[in-house]
N, C-alpha and C positions, 0 to 999 in steps of 0.2 A: 481885878474887881476892889481890891483892897485900896489900891490905890487912888482908884476912883471916889471912894468913899472919903479919903484924904482931901478932894477936892471938894467935898461938901456932902450932909448926907443927902440932899435932895438929888445930887449927881447919882449917888451909888444907887437910890431908890429908882432914879430914872433908867439906870442901864438894868437892874435888875428885872424891872418890871417890862421893858421892851423886849428884854430876850426871852423873858419867860412866856408872855403872850406871843411871840414869834415860836417858842416851840411847841405852845399849846394848839395854836392855829395849825402850823405845820403837821402834826402827829395826828389832830383831830380829822382835818380833811384830808390831808395826804396818805393816811395809813391806808384806807379804802379806794382811794382813787385811780383811775384808769391812766391818768394823764400824770406824769411827773411833775408840772409844773403847778398843779393846783395846791398842793400843800405850802410850799413856798410863798406863793401868792398870798394866800390865807394868812399866813404869818406874817409877811409884810403888812397886810392891813391891821393887822394888832399892833405892831409897832409904830403905824402912823396914829392908831387910836390913843397910844399912850404918848407920844410925841404932840396930838392935839392937845392933851390934857396939861402935860407941862407947860405948853406954849399959853395957854388959858391962864394960867396961875403965875408963870413968870418966876420960880423960886431961884433965889442965888444960886449959882452964877450964871444963870440964863436968862437971856432977854428973849424975844419974840422971833427974831430972825435966826439967832445962835441955836436956838432949840431946834428949829427946824434944819439947819444944817447939821447939828449932831444925830438928831432923830433920822435924817436921811442917810447919814453915814452906816448907823446901826442897820436901817433896813437893807443896805447893799451888803454890810459884812457878814450878817446872820446867814444868808445861804453860802457864801462865799467862805465861810469857816467850816461848814458842812463838807463841800469840796474839798477843801486842805486837809481835813480830818481823813477823809476816804482815801485821799492819795496816799497818806502816811501809813494806812493799813496794809497788810500783807495782801488781802484781797477782799473783793467789795462784798461778798457775804460774810466776813468774819463778824462775829457777833461781840464786839467789844463794847459791851453795855456801858462800862464806867467812862469808856472814850467818847461815847456818843452823848453823854450828858452833858459834857463840856464844849461840843465841837463849835458849836454857836459862839460862846466866848472868846474862842481861839483867834480870832481876827476882829470881832465886834469890841471886846474888850479895850484892846490897844488903841483901836480908832477912836473910840468916845473918849478915852483919856486924852489923847491928843486934840480932840475938839474941844473937850471941856477946859483945858490948859488954853487953848486959844480965845475962848469965849470969855472965860473968867479973865 
């Protein structure tokens, strides 16, 4: 995340807002849902909302298409980060609360940074 802010303040804001909206949507919808896919789908919708906003304003280093590419990477990487963190835990029910706060950044932040470097 720190390296992403080094690319530009808008890049850091984009990453933090996208991942935060993914986490919020995933938690608010997925906490009480009976289907395991509802939370991540709502989270991805949050990422797409942030991506749409950034594509509309086109702050540096992003342009219209580059913003959608990077936003798509984040939308795919957030659920993947949760799966990777779950694989590293001793069992699925372990209450690793601190690890669960950064699990979406585990894959999303490096992919976002690579995408921001390619776009910028």
